[in-house]
KEDOBA-625236 format. One record per atom (N, C-alpha, C, O): y, x, z. Coordinates in nm, 2 decimals, always signed. Layout:
v: Y&u: X&w: Z
...
//
This chain:
v: +5.72&u: -0.61&w: -3.17
v: +5.82&u: -0.55&w: -3.20
v: +5.83&u: -0.42&w: -3.09
v: +5.86&u: -0.30&w: -3.13
v: +5.80&u: -0.45&w: -2.96
v: +5.81&u: -0.35&w: -2.87
v: +5.69&u: -0.27&w: -2.89
v: +5.71&u: -0.14&w: -2.89
v: +5.57&u: -0.32&w: -2.91
v: +5.47&u: -0.21&w: -2.94
v: +5.51&u: -0.13&w: -3.04
v: +5.51&u: -0.01&w: -3.02
v: +5.56&u: -0.18&w: -3.17
v: +5.58&u: -0.07&w: -3.27
v: +5.69&u: +0.04&w: -3.24
v: +5.70&u: +0.14&w: -3.30
v: +5.78&u: +0.00&w: -3.15
v: +5.88&u: +0.10&w: -3.11
v: +5.81&u: +0.20&w: -3.03
v: +5.82&u: +0.32&w: -3.05
v: +5.74&u: +0.15&w: -2.94
v: +5.63&u: +0.26&w: -2.85
v: +5.56&u: +0.36&w: -2.95
v: +5.57&u: +0.48&w: -2.94
v: +5.50&u: +0.28&w: -3.04
v: +5.43&u: +0.37&w: -3.12
v: +5.50&u: +0.49&w: -3.21
v: +5.45&u: +0.60&w: -3.23
v: +5.62&u: +0.42&w: -3.25
v: +5.70&u: +0.53&w: -3.33
v: +5.75&u: +0.63&w: -3.25
v: +5.76&u: +0.75&w: -3.30
v: +5.79&u: +0.61&w: -3.12
v: +5.84&u: +0.69&w: -3.02
v: +5.73&u: +0.81&w: -2.98
v: +5.75&u: +0.93&w: -2.96
v: +5.61&u: +0.75&w: -2.96
v: +5.50&u: +0.83&w: -2.92
v: +5.46&u: +0.93&w: -3.03
v: +5.43&u: +1.04&w: -3.00
v: +5.46&u: +0.88&w: -3.18
v: +5.43&u: +0.96&w: -3.28
v: +5.54&u: +1.07&w: -3.30
v: +5.52&u: +1.19&w: -3.33
v: +5.66&u: +1.04&w: -3.28
v: +5.78&u: +1.14&w: -3.30
v: +5.77&u: +1.26&w: -3.19
v: +5.79&u: +1.38&w: -3.22
v: +5.72&u: +1.20&w: -3.06
v: +5.71&u: +1.29&w: -2.95
v: +5.59&u: +1.38&w: -2.97
v: +5.59&u: +1.50&w: -2.93
v: +5.48&u: +1.32&w: -3.03
v: +5.36&u: +1.42&w: -3.04
v: +5.40&u: +1.53&w: -3.17
v: +5.37&u: +1.65&w: -3.16
v: +5.45&u: +1.48&w: -3.27
v: +5.51&u: +1.57&w: -3.37
v: +5.60&u: +1.67&w: -3.34
v: +5.59&u: +1.77&w: -3.41
v: +5.68&u: +1.65&w: -3.26
v: +5.78&u: +1.74&w: -3.22
v: +5.70&u: +1.85&w: -3.10
v: +5.72&u: +1.97&w: -3.09
v: +5.63&u: +1.79&w: -3.04
v: +5.55&u: +1.87&w: -2.94
v: +5.47&u: +1.97&w: -3.02
v: +5.47&u: +2.08&w: -2.98
v: +5.40&u: +1.93&w: -3.15
v: +5.32&u: +2.01&w: -3.20
v: +5.38&u: +2.15&w: -3.25
v: +5.32&u: +2.26&w: -3.24
v: +5.51&u: +2.12&w: -3.30
v: +5.57&u: +2.24&w: -3.34
v: +5.63&u: +2.33&w: -3.23
v: +5.63&u: +2.45&w: -3.24
v: +5.68&u: +2.27&w: -3.10
v: +5.71&u: +2.32&w: -2.99
v: +5.60&u: +2.39&w: -2.92
v: +5.62&u: +2.51&w: -2.88
v: +5.48&u: +2.34&w: -2.91
v: +5.35&u: +2.38&w: -2.85
v: +5.28&u: +2.51&w: -2.92
v: +5.19&u: +2.57&w: -2.87
v: +5.34&u: +2.53&w: -3.05
v: +5.26&u: +2.62&w: -3.12
v: +5.35&u: +2.76&w: -3.13
v: +5.44&u: +2.77&w: -3.20
v: +5.31&u: +2.84&w: -3.05
v: +5.41&u: +2.98&w: -3.04
v: +5.42&u: +3.05&w: -3.16
v: +5.53&u: +3.09&w: -3.20
v: +5.29&u: +3.06&w: -3.23
v: +5.30&u: +3.12&w: -3.36
v: +5.38&u: +3.08&w: -3.47
v: +5.43&u: +3.16&w: -3.56
v: +5.39&u: +2.94&w: -3.47
v: +5.50&u: +2.88&w: -3.57
v: +5.62&u: +2.92&w: -3.53
v: +5.70&u: +2.97&w: -3.60
v: +5.65&u: +2.91&w: -3.41
v: +5.80&u: +2.93&w: -3.34
v: +5.82&u: +3.10&w: -3.40
v: +5.93&u: +3.12&w: -3.47
v: +5.74&u: +3.20&w: -3.38
v: +5.76&u: +3.33&w: -3.39
v: +5.77&u: +3.35&w: -3.56
v: +5.86&u: +3.42&w: -3.61
v: +5.68&u: +3.29&w: -3.62
v: +5.68&u: +3.33&w: -3.77
v: +5.80&u: +3.27&w: -3.83
v: +5.86&u: +3.34&w: -3.92
v: +5.85&u: +3.16&w: -3.79
v: +5.97&u: +3.12&w: -3.85
v: +6.10&u: +3.18&w: -3.80
v: +6.21&u: +3.15&w: -3.85
v: +6.09&u: +3.28&w: -3.69
v: +6.19&u: +3.35&w: -3.66
v: +6.22&u: +3.48&w: -3.73
v: +6.31&u: +3.55&w: -3.71
v: +6.13&u: +3.51&w: -3.83
v: +6.14&u: +3.62&w: -3.92
v: +6.19&u: +3.56&w: -4.08
v: +6.14&u: +3.47&w: -4.15
v: +6.29&u: +3.64&w: -4.10
v: +6.35&u: +3.59&w: -4.24
v: +6.36&u: +3.72&w: -4.31
v: +6.36&u: +3.83&w: -4.25
v: +6.36&u: +3.72&w: -4.46
v: +6.37&u: +3.85&w: -4.53
v: +6.52&u: +3.92&w: -4.49
v: +6.52&u: +4.04&w: -4.46
v: +6.62&u: +3.85&w: -4.48
v: +6.74&u: +3.90&w: -4.46
v: +6.74&u: +3.96&w: -4.32
v: +6.80&u: +4.06&w: -4.29
v: +6.67&u: +3.91&w: -4.23
v: +6.65&u: +3.99&w: -4.10
v: +6.56&u: +4.09&w: -4.08
v: +6.57&u: +4.16&w: -3.98
v: +6.47&u: +4.11&w: -4.17
v: +6.37&u: +4.22&w: -4.20
v: +6.44&u: +4.34&w: -4.26
v: +6.43&u: +4.45&w: -4.21
v: +6.51&u: +4.30&w: -4.38
v: +6.57&u: +4.40&w: -4.45
v: +6.70&u: +4.46&w: -4.40
v: +6.73&u: +4.58&w: -4.43
v: +6.79&u: +4.38&w: -4.31
v: +6.90&u: +4.43&w: -4.26
v: +7.02&u: +4.38&w: -4.33
v: +7.01&u: +4.31&w: -4.43
v: +7.15&u: +4.43&w: -4.26
v: +7.27&u: +4.38&w: -4.30
v: +7.30&u: +4.42&w: -4.45
v: +7.27&u: +4.53&w: -4.49
v: +7.36&u: +4.33&w: -4.52
v: +7.39&u: +4.37&w: -4.65
v: +7.30&u: +4.32&w: -4.76
v: +7.35&u: +4.30&w: -4.88
v: +7.19&u: +4.30&w: -4.73
v: +7.07&u: +4.27&w: -4.83
v: +7.06&u: +4.12&w: -4.83
v: +7.06&u: +4.05&w: -4.73
v: +7.06&u: +4.07&w: -4.96
v: +7.05&u: +3.95&w: -5.01
v: +6.93&u: +3.92&w: -5.10
v: +6.88&u: +4.01&w: -5.16
v: +6.89&u: +3.79&w: -5.11
v: +6.79&u: +3.75&w: -5.20
v: +6.86&u: +3.77&w: -5.34
v: +6.98&u: +3.75&w: -5.35
v: +6.77&u: +3.79&w: -5.44
v: +6.81&u: +3.79&w: -5.57
v: +6.74&u: +3.68&w: -5.64
v: +6.65&u: +3.62&w: -5.58
v: +6.76&u: +3.65&w: -5.77
v: +6.70&u: +3.56&w: -5.86
v: +6.56&u: +3.59&w: -5.87
v: +6.53&u: +3.71&w: -5.88
v: +6.48&u: +3.51&w: -5.86
v: +6.32&u: +3.54&w: -5.86
v: +6.28&u: +3.63&w: -5.75
v: +6.21&u: +3.72&w: -5.77
v: +6.33&u: +3.58&w: -5.63
v: +6.32&u: +3.67&w: -5.51
v: +6.21&u: +3.65&w: -5.41
v: +6.20&u: +3.72&w: -5.31
v: +6.13&u: +3.54&w: -5.44
v: +6.02&u: +3.50&w: -5.36
v: +5.90&u: +3.46&w: -5.43
v: +5.90&u: +3.37&w: -5.51
v: +5.79&u: +3.52&w: -5.41
v: +5.65&u: +3.47&w: -5.47
v: +5.54&u: +3.45&w: -5.36
v: +5.53&u: +3.53&w: -5.26
v: +5.46&u: +3.35&w: -5.36
v: +5.37&u: +3.33&w: -5.28
v: +5.23&u: +3.44&w: -5.27
v: +5.17&u: +3.48&w: -5.38
v: +5.20&u: +3.47&w: -5.18
v: +5.09&u: +3.56&w: -5.15
v: +4.97&u: +3.48&w: -5.14
v: +4.95&u: +3.42&w: -5.03
v: +4.88&u: +3.47&w: -5.24
v: +4.77&u: +3.35&w: -5.22
v: +4.65&u: +3.40&w: -5.27
v: +4.64&u: +3.49&w: -5.36
v: +4.54&u: +3.36&w: -5.22
v: +4.40&u: +3.40&w: -5.25
v: +4.38&u: +3.34&w: -5.40
v: +4.47&u: +3.27&w: -5.45
v: +4.26&u: +3.38&w: -5.45
v: +4.22&u: +3.36&w: -5.59
v: +4.22&u: +3.19&w: -5.61
v: +4.26&u: +3.13&w: -5.71
v: +4.16&u: +3.14&w: -5.50
v: +4.15&u: +2.99&w: -5.49
v: +4.27&u: +2.92&w: -5.46
v: +4.27&u: +2.80&w: -5.44
v: +4.40&u: +2.99&w: -5.46
v: +4.51&u: +2.92&w: -5.43
v: +4.58&u: +2.89&w: -5.29
v: +4.69&u: +2.83&w: -5.27
v: +4.51&u: +2.95&w: -5.19
v: +4.55&u: +2.92&w: -5.06
v: +4.66&u: +3.04&w: -5.02
v: +4.64&u: +3.16&w: -5.02
v: +4.78&u: +2.98&w: -4.98
v: +4.90&u: +3.08&w: -4.96
v: +4.89&u: +3.14&w: -4.82
v: +4.87&u: +3.07&w: -4.72
v: +4.89&u: +3.25&w: -4.80
v: +4.89&u: +3.34&w: -4.67
v: +5.02&u: +3.38&w: -4.62
v: +5.04&u: +3.42&w: -4.50
v: +5.13&u: +3.36&w: -4.73
v: +5.26&u: +3.41&w: -4.69
v: +5.34&u: +3.42&w: -4.82
v: +5.30&u: +3.38&w: -4.93
v: +5.46&u: +3.49&w: -4.81
v: +5.55&u: +3.52&w: -4.93
v: +5.58&u: +3.67&w: -4.93
v: +5.58&u: +3.73&w: -4.82
v: +5.61&u: +3.72&w: -5.05
v: +5.66&u: +3.85&w: -5.07
v: +5.81&u: +3.81&w: -5.12
v: +5.84&u: +3.72&w: -5.19
v: +5.92&u: +3.90&w: -5.07
v: +6.07&u: +3.88&w: -5.09
v: +6.12&u: +4.00&w: -5.16
v: +6.06&u: +4.10&w: -5.13
v: +6.21&u: +4.00&w: -5.25
v: +6.28&u: +4.09&w: -5.30
v: +6.43&u: +4.06&w: -5.28
v: +6.49&u: +3.97&w: -5.33
v: +6.48&u: +4.15&w: -5.20
v: +6.63&u: +4.15&w: -5.18
v: +6.71&u: +4.27&w: -5.24
v: +6.64&u: +4.37&w: -5.28
v: +6.85&u: +4.27&w: -5.24
v: +6.92&u: +4.36&w: -5.30
v: +7.05&u: +4.40&w: -5.22
v: +7.10&u: +4.30&w: -5.17
v: +7.10&u: +4.52&w: -5.19
v: +7.22&u: +4.54&w: -5.13
v: +7.32&u: +4.59&w: -5.22
v: +7.31&u: +4.71&w: -5.24
v: +7.43&u: +4.51&w: -5.28
v: +7.52&u: +4.56&w: -5.38
v: +7.60&u: +4.66&w: -5.35
v: +7.64&u: +4.73&w: -5.44
v: +7.63&u: +4.69&w: -5.22
v: +7.71&u: +4.78&w: -5.18
v: +7.63&u: +4.93&w: -5.19
v: +7.68&u: +5.02&w: -5.25
v: +7.50&u: +4.94&w: -5.14
v: +7.43&u: +5.07&w: -5.15
v: +7.34&u: +5.08&w: -5.28
v: +7.30&u: +5.20&w: -5.31
v: +7.32&u: +4.98&w: -5.35
v: +7.22&u: +4.98&w: -5.48
v: +7.09&u: +4.99&w: -5.45
v: +7.01&u: +5.03&w: -5.53
v: +7.03&u: +4.96&w: -5.31
v: +6.90&u: +4.96&w: -5.28
v: +6.85&u: +4.82&w: -5.28
v: +6.91&u: +4.72&w: -5.25
v: +6.70&u: +4.82&w: -5.33
v: +6.64&u: +4.71&w: -5.33
v: +6.54&u: +4.71&w: -5.20
v: +6.51&u: +4.82&w: -5.15
v: +6.50&u: +4.59&w: -5.13
v: +6.41&u: +4.58&w: -5.02
v: +6.31&u: +4.47&w: -5.04
v: +6.34&u: +4.36&w: -5.09
v: +6.19&u: +4.51&w: -5.02
v: +6.07&u: +4.40&w: -5.02
v: +6.01&u: +4.41&w: -4.89
v: +6.00&u: +4.51&w: -4.83
v: +5.97&u: +4.27&w: -4.84
v: +5.90&u: +4.24&w: -4.73
v: +5.81&u: +4.14&w: -4.76
v: +5.83&u: +4.06&w: -4.85
v: +5.69&u: +4.14&w: -4.68
v: +5.58&u: +4.04&w: -4.69
v: +5.58&u: +3.98&w: -4.56
v: +5.55&u: +4.04&w: -4.46
v: +5.60&u: +3.85&w: -4.57
v: +5.61&u: +3.77&w: -4.43
v: +5.48&u: +3.67&w: -4.44
v: +5.45&u: +3.60&w: -4.54
v: +5.42&u: +3.67&w: -4.33
v: +5.29&u: +3.60&w: -4.33
v: +5.32&u: +3.46&w: -4.27
v: +5.40&u: +3.44&w: -4.18
v: +5.22&u: +3.37&w: -4.33
v: +5.25&u: +3.22&w: -4.28
v: +5.10&u: +3.19&w: -4.23
v: +5.08&u: +3.09&w: -4.16
v: +5.02&u: +3.26&w: -4.26
v: +4.85&u: +3.25&w: -4.19
v: +4.83&u: +3.39&w: -4.12
v: +4.88&u: +3.50&w: -4.14
v: +4.75&u: +3.34&w: -4.02
v: +4.70&u: +3.45&w: -3.95
v: +4.82&u: +3.52&w: -3.85
v: +4.81&u: +3.63&w: -3.80
v: +4.93&u: +3.44&w: -3.84
v: +5.04&u: +3.48&w: -3.77
v: +5.01&u: +3.53&w: -3.62
v: +4.94&u: +3.46&w: -3.55
v: +5.06&u: +3.63&w: -3.57
v: +5.02&u: +3.68&w: -3.45
v: +4.90&u: +3.75&w: -3.42
v: +4.87&u: +3.80&w: -3.31
v: +4.81&u: +3.76&w: -3.54
v: +4.70&u: +3.84&w: -3.55
v: +4.72&u: +3.97&w: -3.63
v: +4.77&u: +3.97&w: -3.74
v: +4.67&u: +4.07&w: -3.57
v: +4.68&u: +4.19&w: -3.66
v: +4.59&u: +4.21&w: -3.78
v: +4.47&u: +4.24&w: -3.76
v: +4.64&u: +4.18&w: -3.90
v: +4.56&u: +4.19&w: -4.01
v: +4.62&u: +4.26&w: -4.12
v: +4.75&u: +4.27&w: -4.12
v: +4.55&u: +4.32&w: -4.22
v: +4.62&u: +4.40&w: -4.30
v: +4.74&u: +4.32&w: -4.39
v: +4.71&u: +4.22&w: -4.45
v: +4.83&u: +4.37&w: -4.39
v: +4.94&u: +4.31&w: -4.47
v: +5.03&u: +4.44&w: -4.51
v: +5.06&u: +4.53&w: -4.43
v: +5.07&u: +4.43&w: -4.65
v: +5.15&u: +4.52&w: -4.70
v: +5.26&u: +4.45&w: -4.80
v: +5.26&u: +4.34&w: -4.85
v: +5.35&u: +4.56&w: -4.83
v: +5.48&u: +4.53&w: -4.92
v: +5.48&u: +4.64&w: -5.01
v: +5.45&u: +4.75&w: -4.96
v: +5.51&u: +4.63&w: -5.12
v: +5.51&u: +4.74&w: -5.24
v: +5.64&u: +4.70&w: -5.33
v: +5.66&u: +4.58&w: -5.37
v: +5.72&u: +4.82&w: -5.35
v: +5.82&u: +4.81&w: -5.43
v: +5.81&u: +4.94&w: -5.54
v: +5.78&u: +5.06&w: -5.50
v: +5.83&u: +4.90&w: -5.66
v: +5.82&u: +5.00&w: -5.78
v: +5.95&u: +5.00&w: -5.84
v: +6.00&u: +4.89&w: -5.86
v: +6.02&u: +5.11&w: -5.86
v: +6.15&u: +5.10&w: -5.95
v: +6.14&u: +5.20&w: -6.04
v: +6.08&u: +5.31&w: -6.00
v: +6.20&u: +5.18&w: -6.16
v: +6.22&u: +5.26&w: -6.28
v: +6.33&u: +5.39&w: -6.23
v: +6.41&u: +5.37&w: -6.14
v: +6.32&u: +5.48&w: -6.27
v: +6.40&u: +5.60&w: -6.22
v: +6.46&u: +5.67&w: -6.34
v: +6.57&u: +5.72&w: -6.33
v: +6.39&u: +5.66&w: -6.46
v: +6.46&u: +5.73&w: -6.56
v: +6.40&u: +5.66&w: -6.70
v: +6.28&u: +5.64&w: -6.70
v: +6.47&u: +5.64&w: -6.80
v: +6.41&u: +5.59&w: -6.92
v: +6.46&u: +5.70&w: -7.04
v: +6.57&u: +5.75&w: -7.05
v: +6.35&u: +5.73&w: -7.12
v: +6.38&u: +5.82&w: -7.23
v: +6.33&u: +5.76&w: -7.35
v: +6.21&u: +5.72&w: -7.35
v: +6.40&u: +5.75&w: -7.46
v: +6.37&u: +5.67&w: -7.57
v: +6.21&u: +5.71&w: -7.61
v: +6.17&u: +5.82&w: -7.59
v: +6.15&u: +5.60&w: -7.65
v: +6.01&u: +5.62&w: -7.70
v: +5.92&u: +5.69&w: -7.60
v: +5.84&u: +5.77&w: -7.64
v: +5.93&u: +5.68&w: -7.46
v: +5.85&u: +5.74&w: -7.37
v: +5.84&u: +5.62&w: -7.26
v: +5.93&u: +5.53&w: -7.24
v: +5.72&u: +5.63&w: -7.19
v: +5.72&u: +5.54&w: -7.06
v: +5.83&u: +5.57&w: -6.97
v: +5.86&u: +5.69&w: -6.95
v: +5.87&u: +5.46&w: -6.91
v: +5.96&u: +5.49&w: -6.80
v: +5.90&u: +5.56&w: -6.68
v: +5.78&u: +5.55&w: -6.64
v: +5.98&u: +5.65&w: -6.61
v: +5.92&u: +5.71&w: -6.49
v: +5.95&u: +5.62&w: -6.38
v: +6.04&u: +5.53&w: -6.40
v: +5.88&u: +5.62&w: -6.27
v: +5.89&u: +5.54&w: -6.17
v: +5.89&u: +5.59&w: -6.04
v: +5.84&u: +5.70&w: -6.02
v: +5.94&u: +5.52&w: -5.91
v: +5.91&u: +5.56&w: -5.79
v: +5.84&u: +5.44&w: -5.72
v: +5.86&u: +5.32&w: -5.73
v: +5.75&u: +5.48&w: -5.64
v: +5.68&u: +5.38&w: -5.56
v: +5.68&u: +5.39&w: -5.41
v: +5.65&u: +5.50&w: -5.36
v: +5.71&u: +5.30&w: -5.34
v: +5.70&u: +5.30&w: -5.20
v: +5.64&u: +5.18&w: -5.15
v: +5.67&u: +5.07&w: -5.19
v: +5.55&u: +5.20&w: -5.05
v: +5.45&u: +5.09&w: -4.99
v: +5.44&u: +5.10&w: -4.84
v: +5.43&u: +5.21&w: -4.78
v: +5.43&u: +4.99&w: -4.78
v: +5.39&u: +4.97&w: -4.63
v: +5.29&u: +4.90&w: -4.61
v: +5.30&u: +4.78&w: -4.64
v: +5.18&u: +4.94&w: -4.54
v: +5.07&u: +4.85&w: -4.53
v: +4.97&u: +4.89&w: -4.42
v: +4.91&u: +4.99&w: -4.42
v: +4.95&u: +4.81&w: -4.32
v: +4.85&u: +4.82&w: -4.23
v: +4.83&u: +4.70&w: -4.15
v: +4.88&u: +4.59&w: -4.19
v: +4.77&u: +4.71&w: -4.03
v: +4.74&u: +4.58&w: -3.95
v: +4.87&u: +4.56&w: -3.90
v: +4.93&u: +4.63&w: -3.82
v: +4.94&u: +4.42&w: -3.95
v: +5.06&u: +4.38&w: -3.88
v: +5.05&u: +4.23&w: -3.84
v: +4.99&u: +4.15&w: -3.91
v: +5.10&u: +4.20&w: -3.73
v: +5.09&u: +4.07&w: -3.67
v: +5.20&u: +3.97&w: -3.75
v: +5.17&u: +3.85&w: -3.76
v: +5.30&u: +4.01&w: -3.81
v: +5.41&u: +3.90&w: -3.86
v: +5.45&u: +3.94&w: -4.00
v: +5.45&u: +3.85&w: -4.09
v: +5.48&u: +4.06&w: -4.03
v: +5.53&u: +4.11&w: -4.16
v: +5.51&u: +4.25&w: -4.18
v: +5.49&u: +4.33&w: -4.08
v: +5.51&u: +4.29&w: -4.31
v: +5.52&u: +4.41&w: -4.37
v: +5.65&u: +4.46&w: -4.42
v: +5.73&u: +4.38&w: -4.48
v: +5.69&u: +4.59&w: -4.41
v: +5.82&u: +4.63&w: -4.45
v: +5.92&u: +4.65&w: -4.35
v: +5.88&u: +4.63&w: -4.23
v: +6.04&u: +4.68&w: -4.37
v: +6.11&u: +4.66&w: -4.50
v: +6.08&u: +4.79&w: -4.59
v: +6.07&u: +4.90&w: -4.54
v: +6.06&u: +4.78&w: -4.72
v: +6.02&u: +4.90&w: -4.81
v: +6.15&u: +4.89&w: -4.88
v: +6.19&u: +4.79&w: -4.93
v: +6.22&u: +5.01&w: -4.89
v: +6.35&u: +5.00&w: -4.98
v: +6.33&u: +5.15&w: -5.06
v: +6.28&u: +5.25&w: -5.03
v: +6.41&u: +5.11&w: -5.18
v: +6.42&u: +5.22&w: -5.29
v: +6.56&u: +5.18&w: -5.36
v: +6.60&u: +5.07&w: -5.38
v: +6.62&u: +5.30&w: -5.39
v: +6.74&u: +5.28&w: -5.48
v: +6.71&u: +5.23&w: -5.61
v: +6.62&u: +5.29&w: -5.67
v: +6.76&u: +5.12&w: -5.67
v: +6.74&u: +5.06&w: -5.79
v: +6.87&u: +5.03&w: -5.86
v: +6.86&u: +4.95&w: -5.96
v: +6.97&u: +5.07&w: -5.84
v: +7.10&u: +5.03&w: -5.92
v: +7.09&u: +5.08&w: -6.07
v: +7.10&u: +5.20&w: -6.10
v: +7.09&u: +4.98&w: -6.14
v: +7.07&u: +5.01&w: -6.29
v: +6.93&u: +5.01&w: -6.34
v: +6.91&u: +5.04&w: -6.46
v: +6.84&u: +4.99&w: -6.25
v: +6.71&u: +5.00&w: -6.31
v: +6.63&u: +4.87&w: -6.27
v: +6.67&u: +4.79&w: -6.18
v: +6.51&u: +4.86&w: -6.33
v: +6.44&u: +4.74&w: -6.31
v: +6.31&u: +4.77&w: -6.22
v: +6.26&u: +4.88&w: -6.22
v: +6.28&u: +4.66&w: -6.15
v: +6.19&u: +4.67&w: -6.04
v: +6.07&u: +4.58&w: -6.05
v: +6.07&u: +4.47&w: -6.11
v: +5.95&u: +4.62&w: -5.99
v: +5.83&u: +4.53&w: -5.97
v: +5.81&u: +4.53&w: -5.81
v: +5.84&u: +4.63&w: -5.74
v: +5.75&u: +4.41&w: -5.76
v: +5.73&u: +4.42&w: -5.62
v: +5.60&u: +4.32&w: -5.59
v: +5.57&u: +4.23&w: -5.66
v: +5.53&u: +4.36&w: -5.47
v: +5.39&u: +4.31&w: -5.46
v: +5.38&u: +4.28&w: -5.32
v: +5.46&u: +4.34&w: -5.24
v: +5.29&u: +4.19&w: -5.27
v: +5.24&u: +4.18&w: -5.12
v: +5.10&u: +4.15&w: -5.13
v: +5.05&u: +4.09&w: -5.22
v: +5.04&u: +4.19&w: -5.02
v: +4.90&u: +4.18&w: -4.98
v: +4.89&u: +4.11&w: -4.84
v: +4.97&u: +4.15&w: -4.76
v: +4.81&u: +4.03&w: -4.80
v: +4.79&u: +3.98&w: -4.67
v: +4.62&u: +3.96&w: -4.69
v: +4.56&u: +3.90&w: -4.79
v: +4.55&u: +4.02&w: -4.58
v: +4.41&u: +3.99&w: -4.55
v: +4.38&u: +3.92&w: -4.42
v: +4.43&u: +3.95&w: -4.32
v: +4.30&u: +3.82&w: -4.43
v: +4.24&u: +3.78&w: -4.32
v: +4.15&u: +3.65&w: -4.35
v: +4.16&u: +3.59&w: -4.46
v: +4.04&u: +3.63&w: -4.25
v: +3.95&u: +3.54&w: -4.27
v: +3.86&u: +3.57&w: -4.38
v: +3.82&u: +3.48&w: -4.46
v: +3.82&u: +3.70&w: -4.38
v: +3.73&u: +3.77&w: -4.48
v: +3.80&u: +3.74&w: -4.63
v: +3.72&u: +3.74&w: -4.73
v: +3.91&u: +3.71&w: -4.64
v: +3.98&u: +3.69&w: -4.78
v: +4.10&u: +3.78&w: -4.80
v: +4.16&u: +3.83&w: -4.70
v: +4.13&u: +3.81&w: -4.92
v: +4.25&u: +3.88&w: -4.95
v: +4.35&u: +3.78&w: -5.05
v: +4.31&u: +3.71&w: -5.15
v: +4.47&u: +3.78&w: -5.00
v: +4.58&u: +3.71&w: -5.09
v: +4.66&u: +3.81&w: -5.15
v: +4.67&u: +3.92&w: -5.09
v: +4.71&u: +3.79&w: -5.25
v: +4.82&u: +3.89&w: -5.31
v: +4.91&u: +3.82&w: -5.41
v: +4.87&u: +3.72&w: -5.46
v: +5.03&u: +3.88&w: -5.43
v: +5.12&u: +3.80&w: -5.50
v: +5.25&u: +3.90&w: -5.53
v: +5.27&u: +4.01&w: -5.47
v: +5.33&u: +3.86&w: -5.63
v: +5.45&u: +3.94&w: -5.65
v: +5.48&u: +3.94&w: -5.82
v: +5.43&u: +3.85&w: -5.89
v: +5.55&u: +4.04&w: -5.87
v: +5.57&u: +4.05&w: -6.01
v: +5.53&u: +4.17&w: -6.05
v: +5.57&u: +4.27&w: -6.00
v: +5.44&u: +4.17&w: -6.15
v: +5.39&u: +4.31&w: -6.21
v: +5.46&u: +4.34&w: -6.34
v: +5.44&u: +4.44&w: -6.40
v: +5.55&u: +4.26&w: -6.37
v: +5.65&u: +4.30&w: -6.50
v: +5.77&u: +4.36&w: -6.46
v: +5.82&u: +4.33&w: -6.35
v: +5.83&u: +4.43&w: -6.53
v: +5.96&u: +4.48&w: -6.48
v: +6.06&u: +4.35&w: -6.49
v: +6.06&u: +4.27&w: -6.58
v: +6.13&u: +4.35&w: -6.39
v: +6.26&u: +4.25&w: -6.39
v: +6.36&u: +4.28&w: -6.29
v: +6.35&u: +4.37&w: -6.21
v: +6.46&u: +4.20&w: -6.28
v: +6.57&u: +4.21&w: -6.18
v: +6.65&u: +4.35&w: -6.24
v: +6.70&u: +4.44&w: -6.15
v: +6.66&u: +4.37&w: -6.35
v: +6.73&u: +4.49&w: -6.39
v: +6.87&u: +4.48&w: -6.38
v: +6.94&u: +4.38&w: -6.39
v: +6.93&u: +4.61&w: -6.34
v: +7.07&u: +4.62&w: -6.35
v: +7.13&u: +4.66&w: -6.20
v: +7.25&u: +4.67&w: -6.18
//
């Protein structure tokens, strides 16, 4: 019985130490979409999409937030792979700006992308009463991961 207790204690200590000893994990978990986008922004329905390689490996997540007071949407891409390494990371937001019957919607696009260690963005556009699309890209290890929503959504 004593040996089992020691084994459990040792395993718990090692598991805790693994998280504490990994500074990239601690730093990555310090960034939240709300913290990146700022005061007043909150996640909306369908607000998180994985940024993954064609084989399904997730490199991070792209988030969509909205500020009810200002009418602005915000997008950020937060890395979960290659954290602390400067790799190409981008966040893209597209919003409809005008709809005319029987014509394609006019759009506004804003993107932030370059070598980032932790996240790309915030990217903000006014979107009150309009639909949006959002997308994120993360490159690393010779691979590219992407994800988001290509169809108009979160309208209103």
